[in-house]
Every structure is written in C-alpha cells, then in structure tokens.
N, C-alpha and C positions, 0 to 999 in steps of 0.2 A: 238559412236554417235558424229556427227560433229556439231559444233556451228558456226554461222555466225553473222556478224554485221548487223546493220540496213540497211546499204547501199547494202550489198550482198543480204539480204532478200528482199529488194525492187526490186532488179534486177531479182531475181527468181520469184517474184509474178507479175512483170510488173506493179508496182505501184510506186508512188513517195516515197522518204525517209520520207517526212513529214507525209504521210498517214500511214506508218509503225509505226512512233512515236505515232500517234493518237491511233492506234490499241493497242500499248503497254500501253499507258496511261489508256485505257479502260480495260486492262487486258484480251484482247481477243486472244493474241498469247500464245498458250500453252507452258509452260515450260520456258518462257523467264525470265531472271534474270538480275538484274543490279549489276555490279561489281564496288566496291568502290564508290557507289552513282554517277557514271559517265557514264559508258559504258554498253550498253545492249548486252547480248549474247543470241542468239536465237537458240534453237536446231532444227535440221532437222529430219523429219520423212519421210523416203523414198525419200530423196532429196528435200523436201519442208517443209517450216514452217507450223504448224497446226494452223488454225485460227477458233475460236469459232464463230458461226453465231449468228446473232440477230434474235429475233422473229418477229420484225416489220421492215418495210422499204424495200427498193429495195434489190434485190439479189446482192451479190458482183460481180464485173466484173474481178477480177484477175483470172489468169490462174491456174487451179487446177492440170494440168498434169505436170509430172516431166520433167524439162528441163535438157538437158545435158550441163550445164554451167560449169561443173567441168573439169579441165585439168587433164590428166593422163600422168605421166612420165614413159616411158618404157625403158628397158635396152635391147639392141640388142646383144644377146649371140653370134650369128655368127660373128659379127664384133669384139667382144671381143676376140674370139678365133683366128681370122685372125690377129688382131693386136699383140696378144701374140706370134704367130708363125712367126712374121715378114714378112708375105706375103704382108701386106699393113698396115703400122703403123699409118696412118692418117684417118682411117675410124671413123666416128662419132658413138658413142655407145648409146647415149641418144636421145630420141625423145619425143616431147610433142604433145599429141593428144587431140582433143576435139571430143568425139564420135569416129567415124572411120576416121576422116580427120586428116592428119598429119600437125601440125602447124609449127614445127621447129625441126631441129636436131642439135646436138652439142656434145661437149666434157665435158662441165660443165653445171650444172643447179643450180640456186639459187631460192628457193621458198620463197616468201615474205608473209608468213602467215601460218596459221595452215594447216597441211597435215596429211595423214595417209598412212602407208605402208600396202599393201594388199598382202597376200600370200594365193592363192586358187588353190592347185594342182588338186583338184577334179572338180573345175568349173573354167577353164581358161578364160581369157579375150577373146574377139572376135578375136584378132590377134593371139591367142595361148599362150600368156604370162601367167605365173603362179605367177609372182611377179611384182607389179607396185606400183606407188605412186599416190594417188588421192589428189587433192587440189582445192579449190575454189579461192585461191589467185593467184596473178600474178606470173609468172615464168620468170626469166631471163635466157636465154640460151646463152652459149658462144661456138662459133665454132672458132677454131684457124685460119681458113682460111677466113671465111665469116664475123667474127666480133660478135657483141652483138645484140641479138634480144630479146625484151621484149614481153612476151605473157600474155595478160590479158584474162579474161574469156569472153570477147566480141570481141576483135580486136587485131591485132598485129601491133606494132610500131617498126621501126628500129631506134636504137640509134646510133648516129655517134660521 
C-alpha cells in the first residue's frame, strides 16, 4: 500500500491542499494518520485516496477516476546487454515513463520520496517489462551526455 502527503493527495483529487486538510480535520479521508503530530500520511486505494461522503450538501467535484500521476522507472535489458558486450558502452539503460509516454532516459536515477519495486512476471507492464519501480515522487535522471533532468509527476524541468 502506498502513502502520500496532503500535497500529492490534492494533486490526485484535483482540489486544493487546504481542502484536503479540511477533509482530514473532518475525518473524511479513510485511513489517514498523523505522524509525530505534524505530518499527515494518506493511504491510496487503487491509486486514489478514499473519501467518505456526507449525507447533506452538494456532491463533491473531485475526480474519482484513477489518474496516472505516478512515474515508473524501467530498465532496458537490451541496452544493458549491448553495453556489457562493448558494442556501445554509452546506451542509456533507465527510462522514466508516465503512463505510456517516455519522459526521460539516463544512466542514473534518484527518486525523491517513497517508491516501490514491482516484479510481475505473470502480468508484465504494457511495454513488456517484468520489473519496474513506481513512485509518485519526483525523479532526477542523469544522462552522462545530456545532463540532469528532473521529472515531477506533472511536468519536466531542465536543471542547468
């Protein structure tokens, strides 16, 4: 089970961080806990926080469908084999994807937050990978030729 912060939950629900805090104060986000009386951690159920509805008032306007806001880090086995056989020692072996779109490739990846490593040989990823890393956090990708690229779950910024 993955946990997110109030900012990440707000991004997933397409509401403000303040609204998430109000829902937390009312006890409407299922499974949310406060750590050290300071930081909220919110569990995800099928990629989204679960929110209890009220009996009165308008219906909520947040999106209830699962967004693909998570980044997945893939390992390119073909490039690893080619680099090992010295056919081309500079091929990038890591790629960061959001859904099916490739955001960046590189030689090193730094994940700035919680992540999980997934191994599913019976149900491979859409690209055919059986091992990958999933995260909602930002990822810094280092390519030895291109430089540093920081991937967030909403946009990509080039660091110089």
